[in-house]
C-alpha positions as CSV (number, residue, x, y, z in Angstrom):
1,M,26.4,26.5,25.2
2,N,25.2,28.2,22.0
3,L,22.4,26.1,20.5
4,A,22.4,28.0,17.3
5,A,25.9,26.8,16.5
6,L,24.9,23.1,16.7
7,P,24.5,21.4,13.3
8,V,21.0,20.7,12.2
9,P,20.5,17.0,11.3
10,P,19.0,16.4,7.8
11,Q,15.3,15.7,7.6
12,P,14.5,12.0,7.0
13,F,13.5,11.1,3.4
14,T,10.0,9.8,3.1
15,H,8.9,7.6,0.2
16,A,5.2,8.7,0.4
17,P,4.3,11.3,-2.1
18,A,2.6,14.5,-0.9
19,P,-1.2,14.0,-0.9
20,K,-3.0,15.5,-3.8
21,P,-5.7,18.0,-2.9
22,A,-9.0,16.6,-3.8
23,A,-11.1,18.8,-6.1
24,E,-14.3,17.6,-4.5
25,P,-14.9,15.5,-1.4
26,R,-14.7,11.8,-2.0
27,D,-17.3,9.2,-1.3
28,M,-15.3,7.5,1.5
29,R,-17.0,4.1,1.1
30,A,-16.2,3.9,-2.6
31,W,-12.6,5.3,-2.0
32,E,-11.9,2.6,0.6
33,T,-13.2,-0.1,-1.7
34,A,-11.0,1.2,-4.5
35,R,-8.0,1.2,-2.2
36,D,-8.8,-2.4,-1.0
37,F,-9.0,-3.5,-4.6
38,E,-5.6,-1.9,-5.3
39,A,-4.1,-3.6,-2.2
40,Q,-5.4,-7.0,-3.3
41,F,-4.1,-6.4,-6.8
42,V,-0.6,-5.4,-5.6
43,S,-0.6,-8.5,-3.3
44,V,-1.3,-10.7,-6.3
45,L,1.6,-9.1,-8.1
46,L,3.9,-9.7,-5.2
47,Q,2.9,-13.3,-4.5
48,P,5.2,-14.9,-7.2
49,M,8.2,-13.0,-5.7
50,F,7.9,-15.0,-2.5
51,E,7.1,-18.4,-4.0
52,G,10.7,-19.1,-4.8
53,T,12.1,-18.2,-1.4
54,G,12.9,-21.2,0.8
55,Q,13.1,-21.5,4.5
56,D,16.3,-20.8,6.4
57,D,17.1,-23.9,8.3
58,A,18.7,-22.1,11.2
59,F,16.1,-19.4,11.7
60,G,13.2,-20.6,9.7
61,G,9.7,-20.3,10.9
62,G,8.8,-23.9,10.2
63,P,5.3,-24.8,9.0
64,G,3.9,-21.6,10.5
65,E,6.0,-19.5,8.1
66,N,4.4,-21.1,5.1
67,M,0.9,-20.7,6.6
68,F,1.3,-17.0,7.3
69,R,3.3,-16.0,4.2
70,S,0.2,-15.1,2.2
71,L,-1.0,-12.8,5.1
72,L,2.4,-11.1,5.1
73,V,2.3,-10.5,1.4
74,E,-1.3,-9.1,1.7
75,Q,0.0,-6.7,4.4
76,Y,2.8,-5.6,2.1
77,G,0.2,-4.8,-0.5
78,R,-1.8,-2.7,2.0
79,E,1.3,-0.8,3.2
80,M,2.3,-0.1,-0.4
81,V,-1.2,1.4,-1.1
82,K,-1.0,3.5,2.1
83,S,2.3,5.0,0.9
84,G,1.0,6.0,-2.5
85,G,0.4,2.7,-4.3
86,I,0.5,2.3,-8.1
87,G,-2.4,4.6,-8.9
88,L,-4.9,1.9,-9.6
89,A,-7.3,3.1,-6.8
90,D,-7.8,6.5,-8.5
91,V,-8.9,4.8,-11.7
92,V,-11.1,2.2,-10.0
93,Y,-12.7,5.0,-7.9
94,R,-13.5,7.1,-11.0
95,E,-15.0,4.1,-12.7
96,M,-17.1,3.2,-9.7
97,L,-18.5,6.7,-9.6
98,K,-19.3,6.6,-13.4
99,M,-21.1,3.3,-12.8
100,Q,-23.2,4.8,-10.0
101,E,-24.1,7.8,-12.1
102,A,-25.0,5.8,-15.2
103,P,-28.8,5.7,-16.0
104,K,-30.4,2.4,-15.3
């Protein structure tokens, strides 16, 4: 069997943008804090989207579904930030560095 004659499957499409090369090394503590802030912000933006959804009677999660919905929305926010986010972490990070460098 000639393997070269087999069709090559297309590469999967990824939604994550290519990472930007950093001009200078980042302060990882400040960067993680900025990313956490963006994740929380995105979660707050997503929360109203799930307030109007009701429970499915046949397959609903019962009282536990309502209890854990906020945790699910928070995780959605974290995953969105991992895959590129909305760019808020970069702005927050730069402002945090400016605040650290400002004379007291």
